[in-house]
C-alpha positions as a printed Julia matrix, in Angstrom:
313×3 Matrix{Float64}:
  -5.27    2.14   30.97
  -4.19   -0.58   28.18
  -4.54   -3.3    30.49
  -8.12   -2.35   31.26
  -8.94   -1.91   27.82
  -7.57   -4.96   26.64
  -9.66   -6.91   29.55
 -12.79   -5.12   28.24
 -11.96   -6.21   24.64
 -11.31   -9.8    25.78
 -14.46  -10.19   27.49
 -16.61   -8.66   24.44
 -14.31  -11.03   22.38
 -15.21  -14.23   24.35
 -18.93  -13.42   24.14
 -19.08  -12.72   20.47
 -17.1   -15.93   19.75
 -19.07  -18.42   21.92
 -22.55  -16.68   20.85
 -22.14  -16.1    17.2
 -18.56  -17.05   15.57
 -17.98  -20.77   16.81
 -21.45  -21.96   16.3
 -21.27  -20.56   12.84
 -17.96  -22.11   12.18
 -19.08  -25.57   13.3
 -22.07  -25.29   11.33
 -19.89  -24.19    8.17
 -17.8   -27.78    8.88
 -14.4   -25.39    9.65
 -14.06  -26.9    13.31
 -10.44  -27.54   12.45
  -9.95  -23.27   12.34
 -11.68  -22.98   15.54
  -8.71  -21.52   17.21
  -8.01  -19.25   14.35
 -11.49  -18.03   14.14
 -11.1   -16.87   17.95
  -8.08  -15.09   16.88
 -10.25  -13.35   13.91
 -13.08  -12.82   16.24
 -10.79  -10.0    18.06
 -10.0    -8.1    14.61
 -13.82   -8.37   13.8
 -14.79   -6.81   17.1
 -12.3    -4.18   16.54
 -13.19   -3.13   13.29
 -16.75   -3.2    14.42
 -16.15   -0.77   17.04
 -14.17    1.41   14.66
 -16.88    1.58   12.09
 -19.16    2.77   14.93
 -16.68    5.52   15.62
 -16.23    6.58   12.37
 -20.27    6.92   11.56
 -20.78    8.77   14.94
 -17.92   11.19   14.97
 -16.39   11.69   11.34
 -19.57   11.3     9.27
 -21.18   14.24   10.84
 -18.08   16.45   10.68
 -17.64   16.04    6.92
 -21.63   17.25    6.66
 -20.7    20.1     8.7
 -17.55   21.37    7.49
 -16.42   19.55    4.12
 -13.43   20.5     2.46
 -15.27   20.12   -0.94
 -18.37   19.02   -2.34
 -18.9    15.54   -3.25
 -19.32   15.24   -6.81
 -19.64   11.75   -7.08
 -21.46    9.71   -4.59
 -20.79    6.4    -6.13
 -17.23    6.64   -5.4
 -17.61    7.29   -1.92
 -19.87    4.36   -1.46
 -16.95    2.11   -3.29
 -14.71    3.52   -0.75
 -16.95    2.4     2.04
 -17.0    -1.14    0.62
 -13.17   -1.36    1.03
 -13.37   -0.03    4.69
 -16.0    -2.62    5.56
 -13.87   -5.42    3.82
 -10.92   -4.29    5.68
 -12.31   -3.62    9.13
 -14.56   -7.03    9.3
 -10.9    -8.93    8.43
 -11.68   -9.97    5.06
  -8.22   -9.05    4.09
  -6.75  -10.45    7.24
  -8.24  -14.01    6.63
  -6.63  -13.65    2.86
  -3.29  -13.08    4.58
  -3.8   -15.74    7.11
  -4.45  -18.57    4.33
  -1.87  -17.58    2.0
   1.06  -16.87    4.36
   0.29  -18.15    7.95
   1.55  -21.59    7.04
   4.78  -20.18    5.65
   5.45  -17.74    8.6
   4.82  -20.73   10.88
   7.3   -22.84    9.21
   9.76  -20.0     9.14
   9.33  -19.25   13.17
   9.47  -22.87   13.69
  12.92  -23.17   12.02
  14.43  -20.06   13.83
  13.41  -21.62   17.12
  14.77  -24.88   16.43
  18.09  -22.9    15.48
  18.03  -21.19   18.84
  17.03  -17.6    17.74
  15.15  -15.59   19.93
  13.1   -12.36   18.65
  14.38   -8.87   20.07
  12.21   -7.13   22.36
  12.33   -3.47   22.32
  11.12   -3.46   25.81
  14.13   -4.86   27.26
  16.13   -1.75   26.45
  13.73   -0.03   29.13
  13.44   -1.96   32.22
  10.09   -0.88   34.0
   8.77    1.26   31.26
   5.37    0.05   31.64
   2.43   -0.97   29.22
   1.86    2.68   28.03
   5.41    3.59   27.56
   6.11    0.18   25.51
   2.75    1.2    23.52
   4.12    4.49   22.76
   7.79    3.18   21.72
   6.41    0.47   19.33
   3.65    3.47   18.02
   7.06    5.54   17.1
   8.97    2.51   15.57
   6.31    1.19   13.64
   5.47    4.77   12.14
   8.79    5.14   11.1
   9.1     1.85    9.14
   5.57    2.79    7.61
   6.79    5.92    6.47
   9.53    4.52    4.53
   7.24    1.92    2.91
   5.0     4.73    1.97
   7.58    6.75    0.28
   9.01    3.42   -1.52
   5.52    2.97   -2.81
   5.71    6.32   -4.62
   9.62    5.62   -5.71
   9.13    2.44   -7.77
   7.14    2.55  -11.07
   5.41   -0.71  -10.9
   4.72   -0.04   -7.16
   3.3     3.44   -7.78
   1.13    1.78  -10.32
  -0.54   -0.11   -7.72
  -0.41    2.88   -5.26
  -2.09    5.23   -7.63
  -5.41    3.51   -7.25
  -5.29    4.85   -3.49
  -4.62    8.43   -4.75
  -7.21    8.37   -7.85
 -10.19    9.43   -5.4
 -10.86   12.79   -6.56
 -13.6    12.83   -3.81
 -11.5    12.23   -0.88
 -13.51   10.96    2.15
 -13.09    9.21    5.81
 -13.41    6.07    3.84
 -10.59    6.54    1.41
  -7.86    5.42    3.7
  -8.77    1.63    2.62
  -8.9     2.28   -1.0
  -6.03    0.32   -1.97
  -5.02   -2.36   -4.35
  -5.3    -5.84   -2.46
  -1.69   -6.81   -3.72
  -0.3    -3.49   -2.1
  -2.28   -4.11    1.15
  -0.93   -7.71    1.17
   2.88   -6.41    1.0
   2.26   -3.7     3.47
   0.65   -5.99    6.1
   3.46   -8.68    5.58
   5.88   -5.87    6.1
   4.62   -4.29    9.13
   3.68   -7.69   10.69
   7.18   -9.3    10.32
   8.75   -5.92   11.8
   6.21   -6.12   14.76
   7.38   -9.6    15.4
  11.14   -8.95   15.07
  10.85   -5.99   17.71
   8.79   -8.02   19.96
   5.21   -6.4    20.05
   2.86   -8.6    21.71
  -0.36   -9.7    19.68
  -2.78   -7.52   22.03
  -0.62   -4.62   21.53
  -0.56   -4.91   17.85
  -4.1    -5.15   17.68
  -4.49   -1.8    19.65
  -1.73   -0.13   17.7
  -3.22   -0.98   13.97
  -6.6     0.03   15.43
  -5.25    3.6    16.4
  -3.69    3.86   13.57
  -6.6     3.2    11.32
  -8.69    5.55   13.08
  -6.05    8.25   12.78
  -5.9     7.54    9.17
  -9.45    7.62    8.7
  -9.37   11.29   10.01
  -6.63   12.04    7.7
  -8.5    11.41    4.82
 -11.76   12.76    6.02
 -13.45   15.5     3.61
 -13.35   17.86    6.7
 -11.75   21.59    6.82
  -9.83   20.91    9.86
  -5.98   21.57   10.69
  -4.09   21.35   13.94
  -2.35   24.75   13.96
   1.42   25.59   13.44
   2.47   23.05   16.0
  -0.09   20.61   15.92
   0.53   19.97   12.25
   4.07   19.24   13.07
   3.21   16.63   15.69
   0.33   14.74   13.97
  -0.93   14.45   10.63
  -3.76   16.28   10.04
  -6.51   16.31    7.17
  -4.88   19.55    5.67
  -1.5    18.25    5.89
  -2.26   14.77    4.2
  -4.71   16.1     1.6
  -1.47   17.88    0.31
  -0.16   14.45   -0.01
  -3.06   13.64   -2.27
  -2.88   16.82   -4.45
  -3.21   16.69   -8.13
   0.21   17.08   -9.6
   1.94   15.64   -6.5
   1.65   12.16   -7.61
   4.72   10.07   -7.78
   7.06   12.41   -6.59
   4.99   13.58   -3.6
   5.42   15.02   -0.2
   4.11   14.6     3.23
   4.66   10.69    3.17
   4.31   10.6     6.95
   1.48    8.06    8.02
   1.01    9.46   11.57
   3.9    11.52   12.55
   5.31   14.24   10.44
   8.51   14.57   12.37
   9.49   12.12    9.37
   8.67   14.29    6.63
  10.73   17.18    8.59
  13.73   15.34    9.2
  14.13   13.66    5.63
  12.98   17.27    4.21
   9.55   15.91    2.64
   7.23   18.1     4.18
   5.01   20.73    2.86
   3.14   22.67    5.05
   1.24   24.52    2.68
  -2.1    25.85    4.44
  -4.48   24.99    1.51
  -7.19   22.1     0.8
  -6.17   21.53   -2.26
  -8.37   19.27   -4.9
  -7.13   15.71   -5.3
  -6.51   12.88   -7.78
  -3.64   12.04  -10.34
  -2.94   14.29  -13.06
  -3.22   11.61  -15.68
  -7.03   11.45  -14.8
  -7.17   14.86  -16.29
  -6.42   13.37  -19.8
  -8.45   10.54  -19.51
  -6.71    7.73  -17.81
  -9.16    5.2   -16.24
  -8.59    3.88  -12.88
 -11.85    2.17  -12.54
 -15.32    2.86  -11.13
 -15.78   -0.35   -8.86
 -13.95   -2.48   -6.6
 -13.3    -5.36   -9.4
 -12.28   -2.81  -12.49
 -10.08   -0.87   -9.94
  -8.01   -4.02   -9.06
  -7.7    -5.28  -12.54
  -6.62   -1.97  -14.04
  -4.14   -1.81  -11.15
  -2.67   -5.09  -12.28
  -2.43   -3.79  -15.88
  -0.74   -0.57  -14.7
   1.73   -2.5   -12.83
   2.67   -4.76  -15.7
   2.73   -1.95  -18.15
   4.89    0.26  -15.61
   7.33   -2.68  -15.11
   7.7    -3.18  -18.85
   8.75    0.64  -19.1
  11.39   -0.12  -16.1
  12.72   -3.02  -18.2
  13.11   -1.04  -21.34
């Protein structure tokens, strides 16, 4: 199944690249980056498919069974901007131009030194593409749990991550409402882990896409839960909404990104069956987190410096 899907995406990627992207790259004078543009086309294609799926499935559900009434439509539109920037690959390009040369140098040095990346699939000979996908899905989600938990533990990091939690009208676009620096740290962290355990590029694209779709569902403004058993197998909108509850804040609960088993194992789960109000407590006393993209990014940096100074003192 994964191979068939990958083949279909490959055909679509080739058509989109040859018809639209490649002519545009040469017209803009960026011919030296044509190979990288081909790779970027895959992320663009996946992102466009994700946006279509969210519009066709989750957006109607938000209208039919909302968990809360939207009181600030502008805030939702701002979250939509974040999602579009993420899904069409703008942040991926930022990471490429800042970190790819460094990563290439490190990889070349390791190869010269005789280093060969570990591959999890070698532990289970004959596991097959679907089984390998499942193994990588679980391992990467475990690592993501600890990244997420760490972003709540350290004050300077919480200052950045707080932007994500400041949405009082949480909706399907809110998953991508993050500080650029926080996104950069996470993408590098997850990318390095994926390389170290042997995830192939095509596998990684699908893993990221599945994760993003599920996280959009978690943040959706929908009155949905998965029942007693389902809530313990996959993070639901109700379960994740408790993570965003006013007052949960930096200490927090329900850090699991996709699989609640990590919260259960490490005693951070809260299965309270309520659709709670979302936001951060200090917003109620007047703390400003910004209304638009640029103000949110700027205030995030200011908070990070402020919180870091408190740590030093």
